[in-house]
N, C-alpha and C positions, 0 to 999 in steps of 0.2 A: 474438438478443443479439450485438452485435459484441464485438470484443476488448476495447475500452476499458470497455465496460459490464461485461464479465466480470472484467476487473481490478479495476474500482471495487468490485464487489460482494465479490469474494475479499478485497481489501485490509481492507475494513470488517469482514467476518466473522472473518478471522484475527487482526486487532487486537483485537477484543473478546473472541475466545476465549483470547487472552493476558491479558485483563483490563488493557489498556494504553489509556490515554487518547490522543487525538491529539497533545496536548502531549508526553507522554512518548516516543511514536514519533517525533515530530519531533526531539526532543533526542537520542535514540539514533542516528537516521539523519542527524543534522546538517542538518535541513531546517527550514523554517518551518512552524508549525502550520497556518497558513491554506492553505499549499500542500497539506498532507495532506488538509485538508477539501476542497479543490478537486479532488484526485485522487479522492476517494471520492464527489464529486458529478459526476464526468465532465466537469468543466471543462477539465481538462488531460489530456494524455497524458504519461506518464513517459518519460524517456530510458532508455537501458539502465544508465547509471551509477546512476540513481535507483532503478531495479528492483533493482539489487545492493545498494545501501544498505539499502533497505526489508527485503529478504529477510534481510539479515544481523542488522538490528535486531529482527527478528521471530524469528530463529533457524529460518528455513525455507528452502526451495529457491526459486529464481526461478520455476520451473515451477509451484509452489503458487499464485502469484499470477495465473497466466495460464491455469490449467486449467479447462476448462468441466466443470460438474457437471451 
């Protein structure tokens, strides 16, 4: 599994663990819901700034999004 797949899997798992919809996460991170969906499906790779926004919106560390389990 490459880093983008790891990120996508972690993003979805962490978002769902917080009982947050894609729409709610998008709103909290000031991103578009379709972009969140695309990230979770490995369509796009996030920039460092987007990683930071997502981590803050989820209340986690950036490393939690990139960590292989």
